[in-house]
C-alpha positions, 0 to 999 in steps of 0.5 A, spaced: 064 396 844 059 399 839 056 404 844 063 406 846 066 408 839 060 412 839 060 416 844 068 417 843 066 420 835 060 423 839 065 427 844 070 429 839 065 432 834 062 436 840 069 438 842 070 440 835 064 445 835 065 448 842 072 450 840 070 453 833 065 457 836 069 459 841 074 461 835 068 465 832 066 468 838 073 471 840 073 477 836 066 479 840 069 479 846 076 482 845 073 488 842 069 489 849 075 490 854 077 495 859 082 499 854 076 499 848 070 501 852 075 506 856 077 509 849 070 510 847 068 514 853 075 519 853 081 521 850 089 519 853 089 522 860 082 523 860 079 522 867 072 519 866 067 517 871 065 509 871 061 506 875 053 506 878 049 511 873 055 512 869 056 511 862 062 506 862 060 502 867 062 495 864 069 499 862 072 497 870 066 492 872 061 492 876 064 492 883 061 495 889 056 500 890 059 504 896 065 504 892 065 511 886 070 510 880 074 514 876 079 512 870 084 514 866 088 511 860 095 513 858 101 512 854 108 512 858 112 512 851 109 520 850 112 522 857 111 521 864 104 521 867 102 526 873 096 524 877 093 529 882 087 532 886 084 536 891 079 535 896 078 529 901 073 523 901 073 517 907 078 513 903 080 512 896 084 507 893 088 506 887 090 501 882 094 501 876 092 496 870 096 494 865 094 494 857 091 487 858 088 489 865 092 485 870 094 490 876 101 492 877 101 496 882 096 499 887 096 503 894 091 508 898 090 514 902 093 511 908 099 510 905 100 516 901 103 522 904 097 526 908 093 522 904 094 526 898 092 523 891 099 526 888 103 521 884 107 520 878 107 514 873 114 512 870 118 507 866 124 504 868 128 510 863 123 515 866 125 514 873 133 515 871 131 521 868 127 525 873 132 522 879 137 526 876 133 533 876 127 532 880 123 539 880 120 541 886 113 540 885 114 533 885 117 533 892 111 529 895 109 525 890 109 518 891 114 515 884 111 509 881 115 505 876 111 501 871 115 497 867 109 498 861 107 503 856 099 502 855 096 502 862 089 504 866 089 508 873 082 507 877 081 511 883 075 509 888 072 513 893 069 511 899 061 513 899 059 510 907 052 514 906 048 519 901 051 525 904 057 523 902 056 522 894 056 530 892 063 530 896 066 524 893 063 525 886 067 532 886 073 529 889 073 524 882 071 530 878 077 534 880 083 528 879 088 530 873 091 526 869 097 529 865 102 527 861 109 531 863 
């Protein structure tokens, strides 16, 4: 009986130590999320290359070595965000993440009109206002209604072999993430 009480007491003390250690480590890990890492590399609405060989490789995860990535942070309280780019690559995909890293929307070049990278990210209120008077330049754009204020956009492009790398890098560097 004494051994059982000793084991229970030892387990409770060990669990307490683990919980206290987690509480002390929490501030270290909360300052290393994707938002903070990208904010060190670029301002809001500035596109930055992430991944293999780039400074902020940890910001959006390790990922696939055959995919190059670019990311952009934005704040919808400042207005609608228009993301567009020129050029062609074998495949691209876009993911939209909220401030906590939850994926809230994604699509790829197979679902975009003519495979072009051209879309708007808006809040529901901004979407209502945009529908009343749609500018001509957004006629072919994809509209993404996101019920968030701050978000991270990640565009991934496929690099089938080394000969494609310059074209894919140029495509990602040519992405514009502008506030409207």
